[in-house]
C-alpha positions, 0 to 999 in steps of 0.5 A, a space after each residue: 014586801 008590804 012591809 018592807 016598801 012600808 020600813 023604806 017609806 017611813 025611813 024616806 019620811 023621817 030623812 025627809 022631816 030631819 032634813 026640814 027640821 033645820 029650816 023656818 018653816 011654815 008649818 009650826 014646827 020647832 024653828 031652831 037658830 044656827 049661829 056663824 061665827 067669824 074669825 080673823 085669822 092670824 097672818 103668820 108672816 105679816 105683811 111689812 105695809 098695808 093699805 086701806 083706803 087712805 091709812 097706811 099701816 106698818 107692821 113692827 116685829 117688836 111690838 108684835 103689831 101694825 102702827 097707823 098713819 094717814 096718807 090721804 089728803 088732809 086738807 079734805 074733810 075726814 072722820 078718823 075711824 082707826 081699824 083695831 087689827 090688821 091681818 089679825 095683829 092689833 094695830 097698837 101705835 099711831 105714828 108720830 105726825 100720824 095725822 099732821 105735817 110735822 112742823 110744816 106751814 100746812 097744816 091737816 085742816 080736814 080731820 074732823 074727829 079721831 075714834 081710837 080703838 082699844 088695841 092701842 097703846 102708843 100715840 107718837 109725838 105731834 100725832 094731831 098736831 095742826 089738825 085746826 078742825 079736829 073737834 073730837 077724840 073718842 077712845 074705846 072704852 076697854 083701852 088699857 093706856 088712853 081714855 077721852 071725856 068730853 072729846 079731849 084725850 087722857 092717858 087712861 086714869 086721867 093724870 095726864 092731859 094729852 091733847 085738847 083738839 085744836 078746832 074745839 070751839 069753846 072759849 074756856 076749859 077747866 082741866 079736871 082735879 085728877 090732872 097733875 101733868 099736862 103734855 107737849 102742845 096739849 093746847 097749842 093753836 087752840 084760838 077759840 080758848 081765851 079762858 083755862 083752869 089749871 088745878 093746883 094738882 097739876 105739877 109737870 106742864 110740858 113745852 109750848 102747851 099753850 102756844 099760841 091760844 086765844 089766852 096766849 094771844 091776848 097781850 092783857 094775860 101777859 104781866 111784864 112779859 111773862 104768863 101765868 096761868 093760875 100759879 103756874 109760870 107758862 112762858 117769859 121773854 124777860 131780862 136782867 133780874 126776875 124775881 118769880 110771883 109768891 105762891 107760884 107752883 110750877 115753872 113750865 118746860 121751855 118757859 124762859 129758853 133763851 131768855 139770853 139776857 136774864 142775869 138773876 132769877 129768884 124763886 119762891 120755896 112755893 115752887 115743886 118743879 122745874 120744867 124741862 128746858 126751863 131755862 135752856 140757853 140763859 147764857 147771862 145767868 150766873 148762878 141760881 138759888 133752888 130752894 128746898 120745896 123744889 122735888 124735879 128738875 126736868 132734863 134739859 133745864 139748865 142746858 148751855 147755861 154757859 155764864 152759870 158758875 155754880 149751883 147747889 141742888 137741895 135735898 128735896 131733888 131725888 134725880 137729877 134728869 138727862 141733860 140737866 146741866 149740860 154745856 154749862 161750860 162755866 160750872 165749876 162746883 156744884 153740890 149733890 144732896 144724899 137725896 139723889 138716886 141717879 144722875 142722868 145720862 149726859 147730866 153734866 155733859 160738856 161742863 168743862 169748867 168743873 175740877 171735882 165731883 163728889 157723888 153721895 152714898 145715895 146714888 145708885 146709877 150714873 148715866 150714860 155720858 154723864 161727866 163726858 168731855 169733862 175736861 177740867 175734872 182731875 177725880 172723882 169719888 164713887 160711892 159703894 151705892 153705886 150698881 151701874 155705870 153707863 158707857 161713855 159716863 166719864 168719857 172723854 175726861 182728858 185730865 181725870 186721872 184719880 177715881 176713888 171707890 168707897 168699895 172693895 175691889 170685889 165689889 166694883 167688880 160686881 158693878 154693871 159697867 155698861 159698854 156700846 160697841 168698843 166704848 165704855 165707862 172711861 174711854 178717851 180718859 186718863 184713868 189708868 187705875 180705881 183705888 178701891 178700899 183695900 186694893 186697886 183696879 186697873 182700868 185697860 
C-alpha cells in the first residue's frame, strides 16, 4: 500500500514539475521561450472596397491585389504610410490622382511625406500632383519596381526620375548620372528650385517636367522665348523661323506644342530625340528635316501639323510612335527608312492628302488605325516581313483600291490580322483583294 502511494506521489510530482517547466520560474530551473508567429489569412473572396482610416483600398482581380487612394482631408497635415497588404492580399498600386485633386485649383497641401511599401508595383499618373507640402518620399528597399534617394522617387535602377517632391526647399538639384529619362511633371510646381543640372545621360524629358519651378518662372532663364536647361530644350513660345542651339541634345515633350505661328525649324545633328507632342499643333510648319542623329520620335510628335506637306525620316529611327503624324492633313508624301521596325497606332491617322505609301521590309508590325481615314491613299505595298496587322489599320481609306503584298498567299494567310468586334484591318475601305507574289487573296 505504501509502495502504491509512493508511486502515485512520484507521478504527481513529475507532472507538477513538467507543468512548471514551461514557465519562467524563480527556482533556478531551465527557462524556455515560446515564440508565437502571427500570420494574416488571405480572404479567398476579397472585399471590393476596404476602408482603413482615411484610405480606400480597391481590389483588382487582374492584378490580384489592392490599389489605394487617400479619401481624407487633403489640407490637414498628414504623413502617408501605405499598407503592404489588405485581407492578406498585397497592395500593388497607388491610383491615378491618389493624393491629388487632379487638375483642380485646390491641391493636396497637407501631405508632408510618403512611405511606399515593397508590394507596390504601379504608381498612377499624377498620384501626387499638386502636393505642395510633400517634402520626402521613402520607398521600402525590398521594392522591386521603385526606389528613393534623398527623398526623391525613382524607378528601381534609378534610370528614371519620377518625382521630385514639390515641398522640398532646396534651391538647387543635380540629377544623378544614372538617369536617362525624366518623368512627366517630375519637378512641376517646385517653386524653391532655381538651379537644375541635367546630365548628358538624359535622353527623354516628359511633358511639363519643369513647369512652374523657380527656374521656369525666372524670365532671365528664357532666351528669345525658349527655355533651355544645359543642352536640353525644355519649352518654347516662338513664331517664324527658329534654329536650335548647336549642341542641343533633347527636345522635351510638348516643347513647341501649339506654336501655331512657327513656320520652320532647324534641328542640329546633335539632337538624339524628339519628345512626345514636341511639335503638336504647329499648324504653320510646312516642312522639317530630321537629322540622322535622331533615334526616336515620340508619340503625338507632329500631331495636327496641318501645314506639313512632306517629311523625311532618317534611317537612325527604328520606330514611329503612336499618333506621331496624326491629322497632318496636308502631308502628301513620307519616306519611311529601312531602319523602322514598327509603325505605331494611329501614326498617320487622318492624313487625308497622303496618296501612296511604301512600307520597308524592316517593318514587322502595323499598328491599330495606323492609316485609318487616309482618304487620299490609293495604293499601299506591304512587305513580307510584316507578321501582324492590327484592326482598323487601313479602315476608312475609301479610295484605297490597290494592296500589294510581297510574299506568297500562304505567307499572307500566316499574318496575324487582328480584329476588334467586327472591325478588321480594311473595314470601310475600297480594298477587295490583296495581290501576292503567287496569287490573289480576296478581302470580304
